[in-house]
Residue, then its C-alpha position, 0 to 999 in steps of 0.5 A: m473555499a471547501a474541498s470536495l472529498l475523494a475516495a482513498p481506496l487503499i492504505a499507506h498510498i492511493g491505489s498502490p498497495d504493493i510494498f517495495f523496500q531496498g535494504s541490507a540484511g547484514p552484508y547482502k543488499l536486497l530488493v524486497t517486494i511484498r504484495p499484500p492480500q486484499v482479504i485477511p486472512g490471506i496470502a502475501t507474496v514475497e519477492i526478493r532479489s539479491l544484488s549479491a551472488e554470495v547468497r545461498e539461502v533465503r527464508v521469510v517469516p511473518l511477525w507482528l510488527t513489535e513481536k519479540e523474536p523468540l516468539a517467531p515461528v520457523p521461517d519458510l524457505a524461499r524458492t529460487s528461480k530456475d532462470d535467475p539464481q538471485f531471485y527468490t519467492g515465497s508465500l506467507w499467511l497473514m492471519a489477522t488484521g493489523s501491523w505486521k512485518v516480514r522478516v527476511d533471513v539470509d545465509g551465504s558465504l559472507g555469513k548471515g544477515t536479516l532485515a524486516v519490512p513493515v506490512a499493513a494487513l488490512s482487508t480492502r474488499v469482500l471476495g464474492m463467489q464466482k458465478t460458475v462455482g455458484a451455478l455448480l454448488l446450487p444443484l449439488g446442494l439441492l441434490l444433497l438435501f433431497g437425497m437425505i430426505a429420500l434416504v430417511g424415507a427409504g430407511v423408515r419404509e423398507a429397512q426392516l422388511p424381508v427380502g421381496a416383501s412390499p411395505s404396508p400402507a402404515r409404513r408408507r405413511y410413517a415414511r412420509y412423516a419421516m421425510l416431512a420431519t427431515a425436510l423441516l429439520l434440514a430447513v431449520v439447519v439451512w436457515g440457521g446456517a444462513q443466519w450465521w453466514t450473514a452475521a459472519a459476513g457482517d462482522y467481516a464487513d466491519k473490518i473492511y478498511k475505511p479510509l480517513g476523510v479530510k476537509a480542507r479550507v482556506v482562511d485569512g486569505s492564505q492559511m489552509v486548514l485540514q481537518l481529519e475525519n474518522p469514518g468509524w473503522l475499528d478503534r482507529t483514532t486521529d490523535d495517535l500520529l508518529p512523526d515521520h522525517g520529523h513531521l506529522m504530515h507530509l502534504y503534496v499539493l499538485h496543480l490540476p489538470d496538468m500536474d505541472r507544479v508541485w508543493h511538498l509542505h508540512p502542516e502542523r497540528g494544533a490543539d484542536g487536532a486540525f492541521t494548518q499550513q501557511l500557503p506560499s503564493m499560488a495561482a488561482g485554480r484547482y489543486v489536488l492534496y495528498g497527505d501522508i500520516v503514520h499511526d503509532y502502531g505502524i500503519g500509514e495512511t494517505v488522505t486526499a481531497q481536491l480544492d479550488l483556490p483563488e489567487i494566493h498571495g503568500k510567503p516563500v516556503q521555508g524549512d523543509d517545505a519545497e515548491s517547484g517552478p512550472l514543469d514542462v511535463k507535457g511538452n518537454y522535447n526530452p522526457v528524461v531531462s527536467e530543466l531546473p533553476g540556476g541552469y541545473r538539470m535533473l536526468w532520469e537514467g534509463g527513462a527511455q526504456t519500456i516500463h511495465a505495470r506490476r514489475p519492480y524497477e529501480f528509478r535512477f536520477k542524477l543532478q547536473d550543474g550548468a556545465g553538465q557536471p555532477a552537482s556539488g554541495m549536495e545535502l540530505y533532504m529530511g534525512m534522505t538523498g531524495h524524495a519522489a512522488f509517483v502520481a497517475t494523471d487521473g489521480s487514481v495512484f499516489a505513492h511517496v517513495h524514498p531511496n529505500g522504498s515505499v515504507p514510512m520511516a516511522a514504521l520501519g523504526l518500529a520494525q527495526p527497533d535496534n536500528p534507529h537510523a534505518g533507512h537514513m544516510m550517515a555520511s559527510e558527503f552525498p552523491s549527486g544521484v538518487s534511486f527509488p525502488y518502485g513498481f507501477p500498479k497499473p498501466g497509464t500515464y504517470r508523473i514522477f516528481v523527484q526532489m533533491k537538496r543542494g546548497g540549502q535549496v530543494l530542487t524539484g524535477g518533473f517527468t512523465a512515464k508511460v506505463e504499459d500492461 
């Protein structure tokens, strides 16, 4: 079966451009939100919440992702909020397209600390001139042109006349010639400027981010084949991928229209560059696919498609692949509780609060056994205490988020090369709870899928969030 392609409007995630990262700068725990510009060069907004009251000063600086620290410019001082002394904001220019990082330097009573957050600086649109500005500039421009022509004419006609004398017919004729020549010269200048502007706009349009496409089909009854398609954006290729959590692609498959079942799969790339995945048993219907990949220069992308499937008789998932049972995401009488196999339950702590768009939150979940006690025997799922996907029910937003945020771990490794285990937990016992820093990009209805692992089994909870403006 062939897939119908969907547009992926933004890199890294679908429709969710802001970056959320929670980590430690030395002894200080920070929640960092970065809102990249839509055009490059442009200004990125940085918001930092310190979870420690010992912080005295925060500075931020943009660097190329793999730039050596001695080449760093002087960091800018982040402003402290008047209402909240632990909240800091800053603005940084990102001057060129590519992979950047924002380094955050913290100083306080516990000493100094630093962390780096990867940022993809990509133009995603062309900003047009506002109509009111155009309506104001057009008459001013015409006034300037006609004024220059009139000044030249007056200078030729009257500049050397005695006071009170009238210009001769010859002077008037020379003035008209001079005005005509000036008008022709200005016309050439305006035409040349228009040609330059058109060329510059075309060059900029070539840099506008063009998402990877993907074609999906099923062969041999249960094997899905994904072929990435490059629309020819800059010098990007599809054979430069980095493993993220040990896999070149993380594929979420959601059953439509209710998004009441979800699969988290990991297709493998063959010699021909295509990804293949042996599907588990799946009911006939329509499915949406979201595939996360990371290039070796640190930029992540999400490819997406929709696929009509017949009934699939496949094999049970194994390894890091996971699937959910039917999730009561629409009719659940208690929207902050997701019932799981074996009597387990996943609870969304604070899920009853009102959620607003474009605000960072820490979404907390915990796993309970049949007796209502914290689940035991918890394990890491691909190096993390949990994984989450935030998906708009209309398909316009998809974000794969980890406990430290929305940054791909492969990109984080490039930003913090001295810390190869950045973002991963290193412990012998793991909690029954997990949290994810994230902020919804716009109002609407969303599904939240949370995966935690215990006893060798990945358990998937499903929740519905109503997000207000």
